[in-house]
C-alpha positions, 0 to 999 in steps of 0.5 A: 525687794524680798521681805515683809511689809508692815505698818509703822503704827503697829510697833512703836519705835525710838524716834532718835534711833530712827533719825540717827539711822536716817542721818547715817543712811543719808550720809551713805547715799551722799558719799557713795553717789558723787557726780564725778569720782574724780572731784570730791571734797576730802571729807566726803572720801574715805581715808586713803589708808590710816586716819579717819574722815567723816565718811569712814564713820558711816559704816561703823555708825550703822553697825552700832545702830544694828546693835542698839536696834537688837536690844529695842526689837528683841528685849521683850521677847528675849525674856522668854527662852521659849522664843529664842529658837524662832528669834535665832532662826529669823536672824539667820534668815535675815542675815542670809537674805541681806547677803543674797540681796547684795549678790543679786544687786551685783548680778543685775547691774553687772551680770557675770560670775567671774568677778562677782565680789563675795564680801561686802557691806550688806554681807558684813551687816548680815553676819554681824546682825546674826552673830550679835543676835546669838550673843544678845539672846544666849550670853550675859552682858558680862560675857558680851563685855569680855568678848568685846575686849577679847576681840579687840586685843585678840585682833590687835595681837593677830594683825601686829604679831602673827607672820603672814604666810605669804611674807613671813612677817606681820604687816598692816599694809593693804596687800600684805596684811593677814586679812588680805591673805585670808581673803585671797585664800578663801575668796580667791583674787577674782572676787575681791573689791580692790582694783588689784584684787588682792584685798577687800575692806569688808573681808573676813578677818575684819568682820571680827572687830566689826562684831565688836562694833555691834556689841558696842551698840548692844551695850549702849542700847541696853543702857538706854533701855534701862527704866531704873535711871533718869534720862539725864543720867542715862545721857550723861553716862553715854556722853562719858562713855563716848568721850572715853572710847574716843580718847582710848581710840586715839591712844591706841591709834599711836601703835595700832593705827585707826584704819577703817579698811582694816577695822582696827581695834582703835577704829572700833573705839574711836567710831563707837565713841562718836556713835554713842555721843551722836546717839546721846545727843539725838536721844536728849534733843528728840525723845527727852526735850521733844524737839522733833520738827527737824526730824521729818526729812530723815525719818523716811531713810531711817524707817526703811534703811535697807530699802534705801540702801538698795535703791542707792545702787539702782537709782544712780545706775539707771539715771546715769544712763539717761542721755540728752544730746549724748551727754549724761544729766550730770554733764548737762545740769551741773558741770557747766554751772559749778566748779568740779568739786561743787558740781560733784557735791550738787549731783550727790545732793540731788541723787540723795533727794531723788531717793528720798522722794521714793522713801517718803512715798513709802513713809507716808503710806506707813510702809516698812519693808523688812528683810 
């Protein structure tokens, strides 16, 4: 994997943020690698369309963490405008590398350009990271707050009231919404995710409110980084902001449904609220109260999140190619002994643990691989 390798000890990290990131990555691997895609418990699946399951929160949690991490990684250097050009160039390079990694994974595992998916998870992370970095360095918090509001309201108006050229009416359905139309025009139907190749959950238009998720993280990270407030005050307000955001998201859901695939404005508030609550809880328990004994499992994932993501594509792909008497390891080790859903979960847990072992090796060697 391209990137730089550095020692963990050279740059102190916020432990609760690494743990929160690690939990998010572990959950991502767990839900992305079931033993059997035909047998999955409902909380481990994405919503069919409107609504939100725990699985739907994983990606917005990661983008929220990206925003928080920008503050912790850049605040000191950002104080000197002379550093900005180099920081922006580094952010652009990282964003491009993330996009390149995603495309490379696809080409390695599934050679051929005909149906290469152009949008994707790493692509959205790369774009959000770069744009949020620009806004963190070049805009005030007040400007970012206003932009957050404009993105959410503007996206609501665009999706609900602007007619889609294909149909002449506004729509929030999978194949007929404005985002799906834009993706078909830009990427063509050969390069989209859905089985029908008519829409993509990580499409272009949905990246606008995804930027708002990153800005949500920057807002919370800036508050958490303040030195003029007691920890108890910071945590109390984070819980308050989180609950308020969840409530506002549920209210907005009444006329702009919470929808992860569309990354609706209500989804931004709902997911961002829960992310804020989760980070507040983690910060209070780990960094303030000092309860750290349970953190060991998640830190290897949190310290090398992108590496874990990449391995979560490669490891299952090649493990599933192993055959014993013509059967896969999953069919030999799990299917005969568990119910279909339990076998699927057991397979996912073992796959997560297998990837954890690889991440633990990097962690104990004090290696972080950065793109």
